[in-house]
C-alpha positions in Angstrom: -1.1 2.4 -24.7 1.7 0.6 -22.6 1.5 -2.3 -20.5 2.2 -0.8 -17.4 -1.1 -0.3 -16.9 -1.6 -3.6 -15.7 1.1 -4.1 -13.7 -0.4 -0.6 -11.8 -3.7 -2.3 -11.4 -2.2 -5.1 -9.6 -0.1 -2.4 -7.1 -3.3 -0.3 -6.7 -5.4 -3.8 -5.5 -2.6 -4.4 -3.0 -2.6 -0.9 -1.7 -6.4 -0.9 -1.6 -5.8 -4.4 0.5 -3.4 -2.5 2.6 -5.6 0.8 3.0 -8.5 -1.9 4.2 -6.2 -3.7 6.5 -5.5 -0.3 8.1 -9.4 0.3 8.5 -10.0 -3.3 9.8 -7.4 -2.4 12.6 -10.0 0.4 13.6 -12.5 -2.0 14.0 -10.6 -4.9 15.6 -9.0 -2.9 18.2 -12.1 -1.2 19.5 -11.3 2.6 18.3 -8.2 2.4 20.4 -6.0 5.6 20.0 -3.0 3.3 18.2 -5.6 2.5 15.6 -7.2 5.9 15.4 -3.7 7.4 14.2 -3.5 4.9 11.6 -6.9 6.3 9.7 -5.0 9.1 7.9 -2.5 6.4 6.4 -5.7 4.4 5.2 -7.2 7.7 3.6 -3.7 8.2 1.9 -3.4 4.6 0.5 -7.0 4.5 -0.7 -6.2 7.9 -2.7 -2.5 6.1 -4.0 -4.9 3.3 -5.0 -7.1 5.4 -7.1 -4.3 7.4 -8.6 -2.7 3.7 -9.8 -5.9 2.3 -11.2 -6.0 5.7 -13.1 -2.7 5.2 -14.4 -0.7 8.3 -13.1 2.8 7.4 -13.4 4.3 10.2 -11.1 2.0 9.2 -8.4 3.4 5.5 -8.7 7.1 6.8 -8.0 5.6 8.4 -4.6 3.7 5.6 -4.0 6.7 3.4 -4.1 9.0 5.2 -1.7 5.8 5.7 0.6 5.4 2.0 0.4 8.5 1.1 1.4 8.7 3.2 4.3 5.3 2.1 5.3 6.5 -1.4 5.1 9.4 -0.6 7.7 6.9 1.0 10.0 4.7 -2.3 10.0 7.3 -4.6 10.3 8.4 -2.9 13.5 5.4 -3.0 15.0 4.6 -6.7 14.6 6.1 -7.7 18.0 5.1 -4.3 19.8 2.6 -4.9 22.5 0.0 -2.5 21.3 -4.0 -2.5 20.9 -3.6 -3.4 17.0 -2.6 -6.9 16.7 0.6 -8.0 14.9 -1.2 -10.0 12.4 -2.7 -7.0 11.1 0.7 -5.2 10.7 2.0 -8.6 9.1 -0.7 -8.3 6.7 0.3 -5.0 5.9 3.5 -5.6 5.4 2.9 -8.0 3.0 0.3 -6.1 1.0 2.8 -3.5 0.9 5.8 -5.6 -0.1 3.4 -6.9 -3.0 2.6 -3.6 -3.9 6.2 -2.6 -4.2 7.1 -5.5 -6.5 4.2 -4.7 -8.5 5.2 -1.1 -8.9 8.8 -2.1 -9.4 7.7 -4.3 -12.5 5.8 -1.1 -13.7 7.8 1.5 -13.3 11.4 -0.2 -14.5 10.0 -2.0 -17.3 10.9 -0.8 -20.7 8.2 1.0 -22.3 6.8 -0.7 -25.4 7.9 1.0 -28.8 5.3 3.3 -30.7 4.3 1.9 -33.4 
């Protein structure tokens, strides 16, 4: 077994944190239209977290790109005057960047030699 599963576990935790922040945004903004639009993203991120916990390497590549795109959207909404507070988007961006860093370490690490 390679050591990438541990690094993917860290990434899965950060992706799950990001998904939780998306759901938290729903409650904090009192189910506003802006927050309801974030709910499908939370479901997708929860699926990413599940797949990363299972060690699915092919999903890690998809999640890596999706998290980078999600980070850019979160950063662009930090200073927007919407119903969802900026600190939620800042937390999402931080969690996404930490997940991307963990995925980078997991995906581009040289694999162990088989014994």
